[in-house]
N, C-alpha and C positions, 0 to 999 in steps of 0.2 A: 504494500500500500504506500503510495507516494505521500510524502509530507506536504501539507498545505503550503502554497507559495505565497500566500498573503491574503489580499482582500482588504477591507470588506468588498464584496461583490454586489453590485446593483442587481436586485431581483424584481423590481417593479415599483410602481407608485403605490402609496398607501391606499388610495381610493380603489385601484383595480384589485389589489390583494384583499382588501376588506370585502369587496363584492364577491370575489371568487371563493373566499373562506378557506379553500385548500388549493395550493399551487405546487406544481412539480417543477424543479429546476435541476440542471446538471451543472455543477461548479467544479472545475478542475478534475473532471471525470467522476465526480461523486454525485450520486442521485440524492437530492434533498427534497423533503416535504416541508412546505411553509404552511402553517396553520394560523388562521385568525379566529379567535374564540373569546367571547366576552370581553372585547376591547383590548386583547393582548395578542401579540404575534409570537409564534414559536417556530423553531427550525430544528429538524431532526432527520436522521437517515430515513429514507423513504421505504425501506424494506425491513420488516419485522426481524428482530434478532433470532427468533425461534426457527422459522423455516422460510424466511424470505418473502412472506406475504406482503402484498402492496397495502401500505397503511392508509393511502389516500381516501379510501372509502370506509374507514373505521369510524365507529361511533365514539363520542366523547362523553365520559361519565365522571362524576366526582366519586372517588373511592378513598376512604380513609383521609379525608380532607385534602386530597390531591386530584387535580384534573388529569385524567388518564385517557389515552387513545387506546381503543380496543381493536386489536388486529381482527379483521373480518374473517380470516381464515381459521384460526384456532382459538380465538377469543383471549389471547394473551393481553395483559393490562400493562401499559407503559406510561409512566409519568411524563407529561409534556414538559415539565420544568427541568428535570435532570436525567431522564432516560432510565429511571429505576423501574425494574420489573416488579410487579406486585402479584401475590398469589394468596388465595384464601385457603387456610388449612386449620387443623385442630391444634390448639396449644395444649399439649398433654401435660405440661408442667402446672397449669392452672387447675385448681381444685374447686368445683368440678371442671373437667376439660371444656374449653370453649372454642368455638370457631371464630377466627379473626384473620385480619390481613397481615401478611408478612412481606418483608422486602427480599427480593432475590439479588439485590445489589444493582448497580448500574449495568444495563444490558444494551441500551440503545444510545448511540452517539448523538448528542445534541450540539447545536451550533449557536453562536451568538448572533442575535438579530437586533438591528438598530434602525431607527427612523430619523431622518434629518430632512427638514424642509419638504415634507410630503413624499420623500423617496425612501424606500426600504432596502437595507443592505444586510448581507449575511457574511459573517467571518467564520470560516470553517474551524472546527474544533482543533486545538493544538494540544489537547490532553494527551500525555504520553501513554504508552501501553496499548494493548489490544482490548477492544470492547467487542462483544459478540456480534453486534450489527456490522462491524467492519468486514466480516466474512462475506456478506452478500453484496459488498461493493467491489470485491475482487473477481478475477476470472473464474475461479472454481465456484464461487457463489453464484455468479451469473449463469453458469452452465446448470447448476443444481436448480435454480429458479426456473429456467426454461424447461427442464425435464419435468419438474413438479407441475408447472402450468399445463404442459402437454398432457400429462396423466389426468389432471383434473378435468380438462376439456373432453378427453375421450370417455370419461365415466359419467359426464353430465348429459 
């Protein structure tokens, strides 16, 4: 995966991105989803960290006080703010055991989005280390996404 060369990159006017609500852009070879929700812009890798599902059509829900994008493919929950994966599971340490939300850690790469004079810009994440959504931005991930999409189309 190539390191980001800079930015911020112009991705559109505030007005057009607000109207679109979801916008797909490729910046430095990386596919990014720009989301406008409840007055705030977010930018994150456009393919789900789990199996590369296209997040553009996912619902947005508030889960555990966090706005989350729900992958339409397998219903994985991803925090728009920081790319954290959330899962509902039983806390067996609690007495009695209770079902609650747990963090899976940061799974989806998020990018910095800014607005200046009615124009919106994205600066690609420079966070070091590998994040699971990075896989679906590379060549192996692209091949796997294409194979999975072909299988889904043949079964539907």
